[in-house]
C-alpha positions in Angstrom: 0.0 0.0 0.0 1.5 3.4 -1.0 2.0 6.0 1.7 -0.4 9.0 1.7 1.4 12.0 0.1 2.2 14.8 2.5 0.2 17.9 2.3 2.2 21.1 1.4 1.9 22.4 5.0 2.5 19.0 6.7 6.3 19.5 7.5 6.8 20.5 11.1 9.0 23.6 11.7 11.4 22.8 14.6 13.0 25.1 17.1 16.8 25.2 17.3 19.7 26.9 19.0 23.1 27.9 17.5 26.4 27.4 19.3 29.8 28.7 18.3 30.6 25.8 16.0 33.8 23.8 15.8 36.0 26.9 16.1 34.9 28.1 19.5 38.4 29.1 20.5 40.0 29.9 17.2 39.2 30.0 13.5 42.3 29.8 11.3 42.7 30.2 7.6 45.4 28.4 5.7 46.5 29.1 2.2 48.1 26.0 0.7 50.0 25.7 -2.6 48.3 23.4 -5.2 51.4 21.2 -5.2 51.7 20.7 -1.5 51.2 17.2 -0.3 52.0 17.6 3.4 51.0 20.7 5.3 47.3 19.7 5.9 48.3 16.2 7.0 50.8 17.6 9.6 48.5 20.4 10.8 45.7 17.8 11.5 48.2 16.1 13.9 49.3 19.4 15.5 46.0 21.5 15.7 43.9 19.1 17.7 43.1 21.5 20.6 39.4 21.6 21.5 37.6 24.5 19.9 40.3 25.1 17.3 39.6 24.7 13.6 41.5 25.5 10.4 40.1 26.0 6.9 42.2 25.6 3.7 42.2 27.3 0.4 44.4 26.0 -2.5 46.5 28.4 -4.6 47.7 27.6 -8.2 51.5 27.3 -8.6 54.1 25.5 -10.6 55.9 22.4 -9.1 59.2 24.0 -10.2 60.8 25.6 -7.1 62.6 28.5 -8.7 62.7 32.2 -7.7 60.8 33.2 -10.9 58.0 30.7 -10.3 57.8 31.6 -6.6 57.4 35.3 -7.4 54.4 34.6 -9.6 52.4 33.4 -6.6 52.0 36.9 -5.1 49.1 37.9 -7.2 47.2 34.7 -6.4 47.3 35.2 -2.6 44.3 37.6 -2.1 41.9 35.5 -4.3 42.8 32.4 -2.4 42.2 34.1 1.0 38.8 35.3 -0.4 37.7 31.7 -0.5 38.3 31.1 3.2 34.8 31.2 4.9 33.6 34.3 3.0 31.7 36.7 5.4 32.7 34.6 8.5 35.3 35.7 11.1 38.8 34.3 11.2 41.4 34.9 13.8 44.6 34.3 11.8 45.5 33.6 8.2 48.7 31.6 7.5 50.4 31.5 4.1 51.9 28.0 3.5 55.1 28.4 1.5 58.5 29.1 3.1 60.5 29.9 0.0 57.8 32.1 -1.6 57.4 34.0 1.6 61.0 35.1 1.3 61.1 35.7 -2.4 57.9 37.8 -2.3 58.8 39.3 1.1 56.8 38.7 4.3 55.3 42.2 4.4 54.1 41.8 0.8 52.5 38.5 1.6 50.8 40.1 4.6 49.6 43.0 2.4 48.1 40.5 -0.1 46.3 38.6 2.7 44.9 41.8 4.1 43.5 42.9 0.8 41.0 40.1 1.4 41.0 40.2 5.3 41.8 43.7 6.4 43.7 43.9 9.7 43.9 40.2 10.3 46.9 38.6 12.1 49.1 36.8 9.6 52.1 34.5 9.5 54.2 32.5 7.1 56.6 29.6 7.7 59.7 31.8 7.8 57.9 34.4 10.1 57.0 31.5 12.4 60.4 29.8 12.2 62.2 33.0 13.2 59.8 33.7 16.0 60.2 30.1 17.2 64.0 30.2 17.1 64.1 33.4 19.1 61.7 32.1 21.7 63.8 28.9 22.0 66.8 31.2 22.4 68.8 29.4 19.7 70.9 32.0 18.0 73.0 29.6 15.8 71.1 27.1 13.6 71.7 24.4 11.0 69.4 24.9 8.0 68.2 21.9 6.1 66.3 22.4 2.8 65.2 20.5 -0.3 65.9 23.5 -2.5 68.3 24.4 -5.4 71.5 26.3 -4.6 70.3 29.8 -5.5 67.3 29.5 -3.1 69.4 28.1 -0.3 71.9 31.0 -0.5 69.0 33.5 -0.6 67.4 31.8 2.4 70.6 31.8 4.4 71.1 35.5 3.8 67.5 36.2 4.6 67.6 34.4 8.0 70.9 35.9 9.0 69.6 39.4 8.2 66.9 38.7 10.9 69.6 38.1 13.5 70.0 34.3 13.5 73.3 32.8 12.4 73.2 29.9 10.0 76.2 27.9 11.2 75.6 24.9 8.9 73.5 24.3 5.8 72.6 21.2 3.8 70.2 20.5 1.0 68.7 17.6 -1.0 68.8 20.0 -4.0 65.4 19.1 -5.5 63.5 21.5 -7.8 60.3 19.5 -8.0 57.8 20.0 -5.1 56.1 16.7 -5.8 59.4 14.8 -5.3 60.2 16.8 -2.2 57.0 15.5 -0.5 58.3 11.9 -1.0 61.7 12.3 0.8 61.5 9.5 3.4 61.8 9.6 7.2 65.2 7.8 7.2 66.7 10.4 4.9 65.3 13.3 6.9 66.4 11.9 10.3 69.9 11.1 9.0 70.3 14.6 7.6 69.0 16.3 10.8 71.3 14.1 13.0 74.3 14.9 10.9 73.7 18.6 11.2 72.8 18.6 14.9 75.9 16.9 16.0 78.1 20.0 15.5 78.9 22.0 18.6 78.2 25.3 16.8 74.6 24.4 16.2 71.9 25.3 18.8 68.9 24.0 16.8 68.0 22.6 13.4 65.4 24.3 11.1 64.0 22.1 8.3 62.6 24.5 5.7 59.8 23.6 3.3 56.1 22.8 4.0 56.3 19.7 1.8 58.9 17.9 4.0 57.3 15.4 6.5 59.1 16.3 9.7 56.5 17.3 12.4 55.9 13.7 13.6 59.6 13.1 13.9 60.4 16.1 16.1 59.8 14.5 19.6 62.1 11.5 18.9 64.8 13.6 17.2 64.8 16.1 20.1 65.1 13.3 22.6 68.0 11.7 20.7 69.8 14.9 19.9 69.2 17.1 23.0 68.6 20.1 20.8 65.4 21.7 19.4 64.2 20.7 16.0 61.6 22.7 14.1 60.2 22.6 10.6 58.1 25.0 8.5 54.8 23.3 9.2 55.7 22.7 12.9 56.7 26.3 13.6 53.8 27.8 11.6 51.2 25.6 13.5 52.7 26.8 16.8 52.8 30.5 15.7 49.3 30.4 14.4 47.9 29.1 17.6 49.8 31.7 19.7 48.6 34.5 17.4 45.0 33.2 17.9 45.5 33.3 21.7 45.7 29.5 22.1 48.5 28.9 24.5 48.2 25.3 25.5 51.5 23.7 26.8 51.9 20.5 24.9 55.4 19.2 25.5 54.6 15.8 23.9 54.6 17.6 20.5 58.1 19.0 21.0 60.0 21.7 22.9 58.5 24.5 21.0 54.9 23.5 21.9 55.9 23.4 25.6 56.4 27.2 25.5 
């Protein structure tokens, strides 16, 4: 027997209440490069605090990591930020490319973000890394990158101009972002351990949001006795602090205990 069709006015209107949603403590916007395999995966491990949520927008880019290709990204930043919860409040916007942040310039990146979100707090991987290294009180670092020589040298000079000495530097010298994301944990740990053993190194900074380092940090720090940070690791920490989330989480690494 077929059910009796509902009359047009037969649907009951229900009462409801609204709460603050999943971002009760902090709503974070994240701009991710189209070629990035890693940052969202690592941030899901690091940004698990109750009431904290992040929302991603992808930005078109070339997989070739060269200064010319990185500079092209600047004009695409504001349109990508526009796609992050339009009309809804955000606390912070993070731009997810270390090398592009330096080639374009941090202040230029912030200006492009604020074209879409006026006055918002901003960070980049290099902004966050420098803030982290200063908080950790580690004035001499080893720099590990996947980049080609011209970007490595530019990055070293950029970091040193901000008051942090690059005592050691090593690179996998890859120009393809898709390949960078597949460098395995053994290779990363071996490289970090090799750099950290030098007495003139206070901490190791692993630069590039595609490198999978965040989950390795606790075991590396325990073995080496020195802080280890990466682009994604530092930017997750800095974004939380800018949003007013100050949980001490030493199980994630020394930086998150601060």
